[in-house]
C-alpha positions as a printed NumPy array, in Angstrom:
array([[ 32.192, -40.924, -16.089],
       [ 32.65 , -44.392, -14.587],
       [ 36.007, -43.361, -13.078],
       [ 34.39 , -40.293, -11.49 ],
       [ 31.673, -42.429,  -9.896],
       [ 34.278, -44.864,  -8.602],
       [ 36.348, -42.04 ,  -7.108],
       [ 33.273, -40.473,  -5.529],
       [ 32.281, -43.83 ,  -4.001],
       [ 35.794, -44.34 ,  -2.689],
       [ 35.844, -40.869,  -1.092],
       [ 32.426, -41.472,   0.442],
       [ 33.57 , -44.788,   1.922],
       [ 36.753, -43.287,   3.289],
       [ 34.815, -40.395,   4.84 ],
       [ 32.351, -42.811,   6.479],
       [ 35.233, -44.796,   7.981],
       [ 36.829, -41.613,   9.339],
       [ 33.561, -40.408,  10.894],
       [ 33.111, -43.729,  12.648],
       [ 36.768, -43.757,  13.683],
       [ 36.535, -40.29 ,  15.217],
       [ 33.678, -41.384,  17.464],
       [ 35.339, -44.665,  18.441],
       [ 38.743, -43.117,  19.178],
       [ 37.132, -40.255,  21.112],
       [ 35.226, -42.729,  23.297],
       [ 37.83 , -45.452,  23.723],
       [ 41.225, -43.936,  22.912],
       [ 43.775, -45.366,  20.519],
       [ 44.409, -48.471,  22.629],
       [ 40.802, -49.293,  23.467],
       [ 39.238, -48.617,  20.065],
       [ 38.256, -51.664,  17.985],
       [ 38.505, -51.696,  14.202],
       [ 35.572, -54.103,  14.099],
       [ 33.358, -51.552,  15.837],
       [ 34.568, -48.849,  13.429],
       [ 33.845, -51.049,  10.407],
       [ 30.335, -51.85 ,  11.664],
       [ 29.563, -48.189,  12.337],
       [ 30.835, -47.248,   8.853],
       [ 28.914, -50.181,   7.315],
       [ 31.953, -51.683,   5.658],
       [ 33.808, -54.925,   6.253],
       [ 37.198, -54.981,   7.969],
       [ 38.962, -55.942,   4.751],
       [ 37.74 , -52.743,   3.112],
       [ 38.751, -50.725,   6.174],
       [ 42.287, -52.086,   5.908],
       [ 42.272, -51.362,   2.178],
       [ 42.004, -47.644,   2.956],
       [ 44.069, -47.663,   6.171],
       [ 46.775, -50.278,   6.557],
       [ 46.416, -50.595,  10.349],
       [ 44.691, -49.066,  13.378],
       [ 47.542, -46.641,  14.077],
       [ 47.331, -45.257,  10.535],
       [ 43.576, -44.852,  10.917],
       [ 44.047, -43.103,  14.258],
       [ 46.534, -40.661,  12.72 ],
       [ 44.135, -39.964,   9.851],
       [ 41.32 , -39.316,  12.344],
       [ 43.488, -36.802,  14.187],
       [ 44.374, -35.058,  10.925],
       [ 40.695, -34.975,   9.989],
       [ 39.674, -33.296,  13.244],
       [ 42.58 , -30.86 ,  13.604],
       [ 42.722, -30.136,   9.865],
       [ 39.081, -29.117,   9.636],
       [ 39.386, -26.845,  12.662],
       [ 42.622, -25.371,  11.296],
       [ 41.013, -24.503,   7.964],
       [ 38.113, -22.688,   9.625],
       [ 40.262, -20.69 ,  12.03 ],
       [ 42.965, -19.974,   9.453],
       [ 40.322, -18.429,   7.194],
       [ 39.064, -16.22 ,  10.039],
       [ 42.564, -14.942,  10.836],
       [ 43.121, -14.   ,   7.192],
       [ 40.03 , -11.785,   7.036],
       [ 40.561,  -8.008,   6.807],
       [ 38.867,  -7.261,  10.14 ],
       [ 39.695,  -5.02 ,  13.063],
       [ 41.361,  -6.921,  15.934],
       [ 38.262,  -6.941,  18.146],
       [ 36.018,  -8.249,  15.38 ],
       [ 38.579, -10.817,  14.292],
       [ 39.085, -12.169,  17.807],
       [ 35.351, -12.547,  18.383],
       [ 34.949, -14.2  ,  14.971],
       [ 37.8  , -16.558,  15.848],
       [ 36.351, -17.511,  19.235],
       [ 32.877, -17.881,  17.739],
       [ 34.15 , -20.143,  14.947],
       [ 36.063, -22.239,  17.475],
       [ 32.941, -22.58 ,  19.615],
       [ 30.751, -23.48 ,  16.638],
       [ 33.192, -26.162,  15.497],
       [ 33.277, -27.827,  18.92 ],
       [ 29.485, -27.574,  19.249],
       [ 29.062, -29.305,  15.879],
       [ 31.765, -31.905,  16.653],
       [ 31.242, -33.011,  20.274],
       [ 33.762, -35.829,  19.802],
       [ 36.567, -33.285,  19.299],
       [ 37.26 , -32.412,  22.983],
       [ 37.251, -36.09 ,  23.924],
       [ 39.576, -36.981,  21.049],
       [ 42.025, -34.246,  22.068],
       [ 41.853, -35.349,  25.693],
       [ 42.538, -38.961,  24.698],
       [ 45.547, -37.91 ,  22.601],
       [ 46.982, -35.732,  25.395],
       [ 46.615, -38.586,  27.877],
       [ 48.262, -41.005,  25.486],
       [ 51.124, -38.604,  24.707],
       [ 51.756, -38.086,  28.416],
       [ 51.549, -41.766,  29.258],
       [ 53.298, -43.633,  26.434],
       [ 54.177, -40.979,  23.863],
       [ 52.455, -40.411,  20.533],
       [ 53.834, -40.739,  16.997],
       [ 51.314, -38.127,  15.828],
       [ 51.487, -35.233,  18.266],
       [ 54.563, -33.549,  16.814],
       [ 53.015, -33.602,  13.343],
       [ 49.747, -32.161,  14.649],
       [ 51.571, -29.37 ,  16.483],
       [ 53.83 , -28.522,  13.557],
       [ 51.115, -28.648,  10.909],
       [ 48.209, -27.027,  12.711],
       [ 48.829, -25.641,  16.186],
       [ 52.034, -23.624,  15.734],
       [ 50.854, -21.793,  12.57 ],
       [ 47.605, -20.857,  14.317],
       [ 49.391, -19.659,  17.443],
       [ 51.823, -17.584,  15.363],
       [ 48.923, -15.826,  13.616],
       [ 47.092, -15.34 ,  16.9  ],
       [ 50.213, -13.796,  18.446],
       [ 50.389, -11.286,  15.601],
       [ 46.713, -10.491,  16.154],
       [ 47.398,  -9.82 ,  19.839],
       [ 50.263,  -7.492,  18.957],
       [ 48.118,  -5.604,  16.451],
       [ 45.269,  -5.302,  18.949],
       [ 47.59 ,  -3.923,  21.63 ],
       [ 49.278,  -1.543,  19.177],
       [ 45.913,  -0.124,  18.133],
       [ 44.758,   0.228,  21.735],
       [ 41.981,  -2.368,  21.377],
       [ 43.46 ,  -5.137,  23.568],
       [ 44.769,  -5.107,  27.092],
       [ 48.432,  -5.885,  27.573],
       [ 48.071,  -9.652,  27.984],
       [ 50.509, -12.403,  27.027],
       [ 49.21 , -14.644,  24.206],
       [ 50.877, -17.696,  25.737],
       [ 48.72 , -17.164,  28.834],
       [ 45.511, -15.923,  27.26 ],
       [ 45.166, -18.459,  24.421],
       [ 45.102, -21.588,  26.649],
       [ 42.545, -19.859,  28.881],
       [ 40.394, -18.979,  25.873],
       [ 40.532, -22.552,  24.58 ],
       [ 39.591, -23.886,  28.016],
       [ 36.583, -21.553,  28.218],
       [ 35.372, -22.852,  24.852],
       [ 36.132, -26.554,  25.227],
       [ 35.477, -27.399,  28.883],
       [ 31.72 , -26.88 ,  28.681],
       [ 31.438, -29.618,  26.052],
       [ 33.978, -31.943,  27.659],
       [ 32.167, -31.536,  30.978],
       [ 28.624, -31.837,  29.593],
       [ 27.754, -34.972,  31.629],
       [ 28.773, -33.211,  34.841],
       [ 26.959, -30.011,  33.795],
       [ 23.803, -32.068,  33.297],
       [ 24.016, -33.372,  36.865],
       [ 24.794, -29.974,  38.381],
       [ 22.336, -27.769,  36.499],
       [ 19.743, -30.216,  35.212],
       [ 18.379, -30.354,  31.697],
       [ 20.41 , -30.913,  28.569],
       [ 23.493, -28.643,  28.4  ],
       [ 23.818, -29.5  ,  24.694],
       [ 20.315, -28.401,  23.713],
       [ 20.276, -25.588,  21.098],
       [ 19.014, -22.895,  23.53 ],
       [ 21.647, -23.788,  26.15 ],
       [ 24.421, -23.871,  23.544],
       [ 23.33 , -20.465,  22.193],
       [ 23.353, -19.032,  25.718],
       [ 26.77 , -20.538,  26.377],
       [ 28.161, -19.118,  23.136],
       [ 27.022, -15.615,  24.074],
       [ 28.508, -16.024,  27.576],
       [ 31.858, -17.207,  26.179],
       [ 32.164, -14.237,  23.818],
       [ 31.171, -11.852,  26.615],
       [ 33.793, -13.399,  28.915],
       [ 36.543, -13.111,  26.303],
       [ 35.558,  -9.512,  25.551],
       [ 35.669,  -8.539,  29.213],
       [ 39.025, -10.245,  29.721],
       [ 40.77 ,  -8.912,  26.615],
       [ 39.237,  -5.747,  25.234],
       [ 40.305,  -2.35 ,  26.452],
       [ 37.31 ,  -0.214,  27.402],
       [ 37.998,   3.402,  26.57 ],
       [ 36.827,   5.798,  29.256],
       [ 36.127,   3.107,  31.826],
       [ 39.82 ,   2.387,  32.263],
       [ 40.603,   6.083,  32.505],
       [ 37.984,   6.458,  35.238],
       [ 39.384,   3.449,  37.078],
       [ 42.866,   4.949,  36.81 ],
       [ 41.642,   8.224,  38.267],
       [ 39.942,   6.338,  41.097],
       [ 43.213,   4.592,  41.942],
       [ 45.232,   7.843,  41.885],
       [ 46.062,   9.45 ,  45.255],
       [ 43.805,  12.312,  46.301],
       [ 45.275,  15.783,  45.693],
       [ 46.572,  17.706,  48.713],
       [ 44.474,  20.725,  49.718],
       [ 45.91 ,  24.111,  48.986],
       [ 47.596,  25.906,  51.906],
       [ 45.413,  28.17 ,  53.955],
       [ 46.189,  31.702,  55.114],
       [ 44.604,  33.106,  58.259],
       [ 42.329,  30.115,  58.454],
       [ 41.051,  30.615,  54.904],
       [ 41.892,  28.721,  51.725],
       [ 44.089,  30.794,  49.452],
       [ 42.183,  31.845,  46.412],
       [ 43.463,  33.076,  43.132],
       [ 42.901,  36.553,  41.912],
       [ 39.539,  37.333,  40.559]])
């Protein structure tokens, strides 16, 4: 019983450090973040922080794994559901949106990591891609193929559509300060987030889903007009009655 309480306390402390680290790294990046600020936010001393994570780089890598791993688990579960392609894609996009809405530090953390990787290189990016991003993209690609085979999706390339879908989900949260200045009010208020979620799913549906009937009508509208039948003696030739 005592060992269980000790383990639970240790897990709680570690989780508190990671939550504080996620916020600090998202705001300041790996270089600018301060372990002292993380320790204060987690309400632990620096010695205890270094007991769980040997240095700042290790803590940063653990924070990345925490963020990407949680998202991966949610989306992986969606892609394994026995749903039709349309339903599965909307569930996937909705789960992605809900995760980012509940974790506003996530877009900033990803942006910081991409900037760092492009500027000085990152010892973590390859692991993140191999462990989380590639498996998700492989499953998404199979979903696109199934959707096209069943006539539910337009003939789009996953490598083009997926980055666009992610941008539609993430940019609103990454750009919230600018959205506040442009549109007024709080873009992260529950009503505005609910409206944005509905708009995102509608946008993805319009961009990806094949609309039966509407596409056939559009195809007919694009087809060249038929030539009139030849006339005889100034009159249109008519078939026998």
